[in-house]
N, C-alpha and C positions, 0 to 999 in steps of 0.2 A: 416676534423674536428679534433681539438686537444683533446686529452684525458689526464686527470690529475689523477695520481694514488698516493694516500698517501702511503708512505712506510708502510709495514706490511699489504699490500694487501687491504687497504681501498681505494675505487675508488670514486672520486667525479668529476662529469663533468656537466657543465652548458653551453649550447650553446644558443647564442642569435641570433634570426632570425627575419627578417622583417615579421610582421603578416599581412600586407596588402595582401589579398587573390588573387588579380588580378595583382600583381607585383612580379617579381623575384628579390631577393636582388642581387645587382651588386657587393657589397663590403662586404667581409667576415671579420667580427670582432668578436673575441671570448673574453668573459669577465667572470671571476669567482671571487667569494668571498668565501674564505675558513676560517672557524674558527678553530683555533688550540690552543695548550697548550704546552708550554715549561716546561718540568717536570724534576725531579731529575733522572729519568730513561733515559733521552736523553743523547746521547754520547757527549764526549768532545774531541776536537782536539786542539792541542797546538797553531796552527796558526789561528784557527777560534773561539774557545770558545765552549760553549754548542750550539748544533744545532739540528734542526728538519727539515727533508727533505721531499720534494715532487718531485716525478719523473714526467717528462713531455716530451712528444714527440714534437720536434720542427723541422721545415723544413727550408732549406737554403733560405736566403733573407727575412724571416719573420721579422717583427719588434715586439719587446716585451717591455712591461713596467710593472714592478712589484713594488708593494707598500705594506708595512707592517705597522700596527698600534698596539700599546699596551699601556695600562695604568699601566701595572705592571712592565715593565722593558724597557730599551732602546734597541730596536731590530736593527739588521743589516740584510743584505741580501748578499748571495753569489750564483752566477750562475756557476754550474759545468758542464763541457762538457762531452761528451761520453767517453773520456779517463780518467775521474776522476780528471781533472785539473781545478783549479779555473780560469774561463774565465773572470769574472768581479765581483767586490765586492763593497758594499756600507755599511758604518758603520752608516749612518743616522745622525740625529741631536739629540739635547738634549730634544726633545719634544715627544718622543715615536713614532717616524716616521722614515722610511727609504725608499728610492726609488732607483730603478735600471732600466736603459734602455739599450737596445742593439739591434743591427742588427745581426741576427743569421748567422754565417759563414758556417755552415754545418748541414745537416740533421742528426737526431739521437735522442737517449734518453738522455735527460739532467736532471739535478736535481737543484731545487732552494732550498737553505737552508735559513731558518730563524734562525738567530744566536744571541747569547747574551754572556755576560761574565760568569764566573763560578758561580756567585750568581744569575743569571737571571732565574726567574721562573714566570710562569703565562700565562694568555690567550693572544692571539693575533688574528688579522684579516689580512689575506693575500689577496691582490687583484692582479689578473693576467690578463693582457690585451695583446692580440696577434692579429696582422693584417697580412693577406696574402699580398704578394708583390704588387698586383694590387690594394690594398686598401690604399696604403700609400700616393700616389700623384695623384691628380686629373688631367686628361687630360686638357690641356689649351683650347681645343675646346669643352669641355663638355657643354651640354645645361642646361637650368634652372633646369629641373626635375632631371637630373643626378647629378647636383651639390647639390641639396637639399637631394637626396638619400645618397650622400657621407657624408654630415654633420649629417644626422640622424643615419647612420651606426656608425659613430664615437661617437655619443651621447651615444650609448650602453656602451661604455667604458669611459664615462666622458671626452671624448676628450683627454685622456692621450696619445694616439698614434699620434694624430695630433700635440701634443706638442713635440713628438719626432722629427717630421719633422721640426717644427719651430726652434728647437735647431740647425738644420743644415742649417739655413738661408733661408728656404723656407717661403715665405709669407703665412700668414693665408688665407685660401680660402675666396674669397669675393663673396657672393651670389648676382647674378644679378648686377655685377659691383658696389658693395657697396662703399660708400664713405670711410668707415673704417670698420675694423673687428678685433676682438680680442677674446681670450679665457679667461673667467672670472674664475680664480682659486678659488675664494671664493664661487661662486655659481655653479661651475663645468658646465658652460654653454658656448655656442657660442653666442656672441653679435655683432651686426653690425648696422651701420647707413646706411639705404638704400637711403634716400632722405632728402633734406633740401631746403626749399623754403619759400619765403615770401608770395606767392600767395596761399590763402586758397583753391580756387577751384582746382588748379593744384595739391596741396598736397593731398586733399581729393580723387581726381580721382586716383592718384598714389596708395594711401593706399588701396582703394577698388580693383583696378586692381591687385595689388600684392597679396592681400588676396585671390582673386579668382584663381590666378595662382597656389598658394600653394595648395589650396584645390583640384584643378584639378589634381595635381601631385600625391596626396596621395592615391586616390582611396578609397575603403571601409576600415572600421576598425578604423576610426577616428571620434571623436565627436567635433563639433564646437560650441563655445559659443561667442556671440558678446556682447560687452558692449558699451553703448552710452557714450557721453561726461561726464566725472566724474572729479571733482576737487581733485587733489592729491598734497598735500603741496601747492606750489605757482604756479602750472600750471594745465592745463586740459589735459585729455587723453581719447582717444577712442581706443578700442582694439578688436582684434579677437583672441581668445584662442582656440587652436586645440590640443586635447589630444588623444593619442592612447588608444584604448579599447582592452580588453581581452588579456592583457599582464601583467605578474607579475611585470615587471619593465617598466611601460609605459613611452613613450617619450612625450614631449610637444613642441609646437611652439606657441609663442606669437608675433603677429605683432601689432604694436601700432603707432598711430599718436599723437604727443604731440603738444599742443598749448602753446608756451612759452611766450606769451604776458604778460608782467608784472612780469615775473619770473627772478630770479637772474641768471638762466641758459641761458637766452636768448642771442643769437648771433645776427648777422645782419639779419638773416632769421628766421622768427617766427615759422614755422612749421617743425617738424622733424619726419620722419618715421623710426622706429627701429624694429629689429627682435631679438628674443631670442629663442634659441633651447637648450633643455636639457632633463634630466630625472626627472620625478615627484618624489619629496622627500616624 
């Protein structure tokens, strides 16, 4: 388990674990949100600017994704290795955001700096996501429940670490041979089209079968809510919503069948079964 230590001896650590009591988490994903403040007492470096550091223990071949947000100044990030050298740096954009991803080359005590220019002062939010090597890429022979567990584990960190792998030309994981799958950056979710057919009976059977498969994989610790056909905009939808219980940051799964008859979205096949996985906001 990774431990985060704010310099000056303040230690913050949040570990995300799968709360299903009858299942052991197969994929270790650690995610933290740390509120900080860049102040006039923070040190300045000529090549970095004003900086506020967090010490972190990292291990070889882990994948990391750091993000920082601020409404007060334009933040940047710098990852410093155990030798005190800048391993990677990101100056972010003009919208109060910066992001840094990396594959850790060696184990040791590293430091992540939140940085700004000499006039930068104010609050910021630092997000840190770390995946153990075996949580980065799913085995191609993984069964349905293992694939679902992989996706749920990455939901803990808003799928940031799956994004790391997508940047390296790895396809986004397709649950149950989905027709398509993508990571929705706006909603911080995993979205996939599982089925598309013109036959209402076949589509309904698939929707119900897939819902039952998902519920069977989850075990205890999840609450299910079913919604009958409802009109949404110019189409109809039936859905099953499954929400994790007794977790400060609960995850959710929504599987839905859409009837696109008469809809502007309609393709040659009327019924579409989709799934969405994410964190409850």
